[in-house]
N, C-alpha and C positions, 0 to 999 in steps of 0.2 A: 341503150340507157347507159349513162355515165357511171363509172364505178368509183367508189371512194374508199380507199384502204388507209388504215392507220398502222404505222410501224412502231412497235414498242420494243424495248430491250434496254438493259442497263448499260452504263458506259463500258466499252470494251467488248460488247456482244457481237460487233461486226455489222451494225446497222448500215453504216456508210457503204461498205462493200456489197452487202446484200441488196440495198436500195438500188444500186446501179444495175444489178442483174434483173431485178423486178421491173424497173422502168423499161429496160430494153425488151424483155420478153412480152410484157403486157401493154406496151405503148402507153405508158403512164407519164404524167408530169410530176416530178419529185418536188414537193414543197417542204423545205427545211426552214423552220421559223428563223433560225440564225442567218441563213443565206438570204431569206426574204428581207429581213431587217437591213442587212448590208446593202442589198440591191436598192431598196427604197431610199436609204441614206445617200448612196452614191448618185442616184437619179435626182436627188433634191426635191422629191415630191413633198406635198404637205404632210402626209403621214411620216415620211422619212425624216423631215425636219423636226417633227414633234418627237419621234423616237430618239433622234440624235441628241436632242436637248436633255431628254430624260436619262439616257445612258451616260452622257457626260457628267450629269449630276449624281451619278451612282444610283439612280432609281431603276426599278423594274419597269418595263414597258407594259402599260395596262392592257388587259384582255381585249378591250374594244379596239385598240390600235392594231394588235396582232390579228384579230378577227377581221378587221377591215382590209388588211393586206391579203389575207387568205381569200376573202370573198372576191376581191379584185382579181386574184389569180384565177379563181373558178370562172369568172366572167370573161376574162381577156384571153386565156390560153385556149387555142383551138387546135384541132387536128390530133387530139389524143383520145384514148378510150377511157381515161380516168385519171385520178390523182392519187399520189402516195404522200400522206401526211406524216412527217417525221418531226417530233418535238412538240406536237400539238395534237390533241389536247393533253394538258398536264394536270388538270384538275377536273372534278365533277362539273363545276360551273362552266368550264370551257367545253366539256363534252356536251352538256345541255345546250350551250350556245351553238355548237356545231350542228347538233340535231335540228335546232330551230332554223338555222341558216339554210340547211339542205331542204328542210320541209317547205320552205318558201317556194321552191321549184319542184315540189313533189318528189324529192329524192331523199336518200338516206345513206348512212354508212353501210358499205358492203360487208366489210370484215376488218377485224383487228388481228394483225399477225404479231405475235410476241416471241422474240428470240430470247430464250431463257438459258442462262448459265449460272452456276453457283457463285456465291460471293468470293470464294477463294480464287476462282478463275478470273473474276473481274479484276481483283488485285494484281494477279500475275500478268494479265494482258495489258493493263494500264501501265504497270511498271515497265514492261517490255517495250511498249510504245514510247514511253518517256525516254528510254535509252536510245531507241532507234531514231526518233524524230526530234530529240533534244527539247522535249516539252517539260519545262520546269514545273508547271502547274500539275503535272501528272506524276511527279517523282516522289512526293511526300506521302507516306502511309496514312498520316492523319487526314490529309486532304482527300485521298482516295476513299478512306472509310466514311468521311463526311458525305462524299458524292454517292456512295453506296446506300447509306441510310436515307439520304434525301430521296434517292430514286425509289426505295421501298415505300417510304412514307407517302410520296406523291402518287405512285403507280398502283399500289395495292387497291385503293378504292376504285380506280378506273378499271382494273381487271374485273372486279365484281360488277361494275356498271355494265360492261360489255358482255360479261357472262350471262347476266340477267336477260339480255336481249338476244342471246345465242349468236353473238357476233365476235366472240373471243376464240382465237385459235393459237395454241402454244406450239412452238417448235423447239426442239433440242438444239441449242447453239454450241454444244461442246465438241461436235465433230469438226472435220476440216471444212474449208470454204465450200467445196462442191457438195459435201453431204448436207450441210445446212441449206444450201441453195435448193437442192432437190426436195428437201422437206418443206421448204416454203412454197415451191412450185406445186407440190402435191396438194397443199391447202388452197392455193389460189386457182388452180385448175378447176376446182369445184364451182367457181363463180364465173 
């Protein structure tokens, strides 16, 4: 049976780094909504063209467009044992849509893995990344604080949503990369 994992974590928690390790170890296909949008736009697909127009006009891409791209990935990607969703769902409505989408084929979310770090560490890591990678959007404390509060507002309800179905698993993201990776593997090995 195909496995469907959701990766949560605030900005700077190390999701990108850990996603790579998770994909390799469990033969998963990583679905990052940002990367998906860029891929569809580059390919000039109907969904991509719709997304490009919205983004260029400063609009958010509606849920049904993102969900369409994710469903397309589920259908077309072969030779993997499952999928790792990163950046989706971000709202309860999206979580419910994902459940409905999976139930069409008799499947469901396997587990949600949440990499948790305290807000002070988020600030520290993002500022460090801004210096190292020259990311101006990550340099301002005001912008970082806004990203932290947006993350909390959006994610807290989702944490409860997945806790209610016993699919929520938290790992401590404050250790080094290998310690966090081992904590994640300890959760995922159960499935």
